[in-house]
Structures are given as structure tokens and as C-alpha cells.
N, C-alpha and C positions, 0 to 999 in steps of 0.2 A: 504494500500500500504506499502511495507517495507521502512524503512528509508534507504536512500542511502547517507546520509551526511558522508563524509569521516572524518570529525573531530570527530564523535561520537566513543566512546569506543566500541570495538568489544566484544560482549557477546554471545558465541555460544548457551547458554541456552535461550536466548530471541528469541521468535518466528520471530520477525522482523529483527534480525540481518542477514546482507548479508553474514557473514562468514558461515552460514549454506549452502549456495549454494556451496562455495568452498569446505567445508567439504564433502558435497556429491560427488563432482567431485572426490576428492582425495580417500575417503574411499569406493567409489564403487568397487565392484570386479574387473572391468576392469580398473579402474583408478589406483587402488593400483598396479595392476599386470603391467600395462604399466610402471608406474614410476619406479618400482623395476627393470623391464628389462632394461629401458634406464639407469639405474644406472650402468649397465655393460658397456655401451657405446652407441654410436649412432646406430640406426637401420633404414633400409628401411622398407617401409610399409610391404611388403610381409615377410621379415624376422621377424619383430616384431609380425606379426599375427601368424607365427609359433611358436615363443618363447612363446607367450601367448596362449597356447593350448587351443581351445574351443571357443574362441571368433569369432563371425562372422565378415565379412568384414564391414558391415554397423555399428555394435555396436564398433568396434575399430575406424572406422572413426570418429563416433560421439564423443567417448571419447577423441580422440586425439584432436578434435576441441575444447572442453571444456578445456582441460588442456592447450592448447595453449592460448585460452582466458584468463585464470587464470595467464598466465606468467609463468607457469612452464615448458613448453616445446617449442622449436623453430621447425619450419617446413622450410626446405631449399630444394628448387627444384635444383636438379643437372643437369647441362648442358650437356645432353647425347641425344642420339637418340636410342630408345625412351627415353623422359624426365623420370627422377626417383625422388623421394622424400625421403629426409632422415629427421628422427626425433631425436632431442637431447634435453638434460635437459639444462635449464637456471641455473644460479647460485641459484636462489630460488628453482628450481626444484631438484638441488642436494641436497640442505640442506633438502628438504622434503623426498627425496628418502632414505637419509641416516637413517633417523628416521623410515621409513616404513621398510626398510630392516631389522632394528633391531627388529620390531615387527614381521616381518615375521620368522626370525631366532628364535625368542621366542616362536612363535606358533608351529614351526616344532620341536623344542626340548621338547615341552611339550605335544607332540601329544600321547605318550603312556599313560600319566596320564589323558588326556581328553578321550581317548578311553575307559580306564578302568571306568572312572566315567559315560560315556554313558551306557556302559554295565550293571553297576549296577543300574543305573536309569531305564533303560529299564526292567530289571529282576524284579524291584518293580512293574512295571505296571502302570497304570494311577489311582489306588486306592486312592492315596493322593491327587489327584486334585479335 
């Protein structure tokens, strides 16, 4: 059973460290994209689903629940008919999203280099494996 003692130092490289669960929530494809989208500002569920193109309703719902549990987002029910729900980043979520957006921008800026490396690798075939 994983250690859940909050006084223990976090060590993501340890298999029993609970930070791994949070790391998984944040760095999953949908977690990362949801946090980055919410960095732009609050979103209602449908608008967030459209912004994070390709995510299913079920997967987005599960992702948002995990991020809310981790204290990274808030879920606010808007008093309307029909009721609507809005998601926004917490202070912790904003700090996390800034770092993730930086990573996303870096990945996007290096995409030509990565694409060239992939083409070179694929041209060599699997003979080296």
C-alpha cells in the first residue's frame, strides 16, 4: 500500500510516492490540454470540450474530476435554467498551467526538428533494433 503520510518528502521516482498519481493526472494527454485551455480563462463544459478537440465527453468529465480532486481546478454551478457548469483554474492550477503552456510552446516550436528526426529514423528502418 502506498505511503500517504503527508510529512514524508515527495519523490516521484519512488513507486510508493503519491505524487505519481498527481503527475499522471497532470501529464495525461487530456489533463495537460484541459489545464492549458483553462489557462486561457474559465470555460463551460461544452466549450472546453470543443477547445480540447478529440476528447470524449466521458473522458473530459473524468479528467476534470481528477484535476478538481488534485486542487487544480474549481467547478462552479451557474444559477441558470438550465443549470450550467463552469471550470476555472485555482491558484495552484494557474502555477501548473504556466509551466505546461511553456512546455507546449517548446514542443510546438521544435516540431520541425522532431519531424525531421522521425523521418530520418524511419528511413533507417528497424535494422538497428
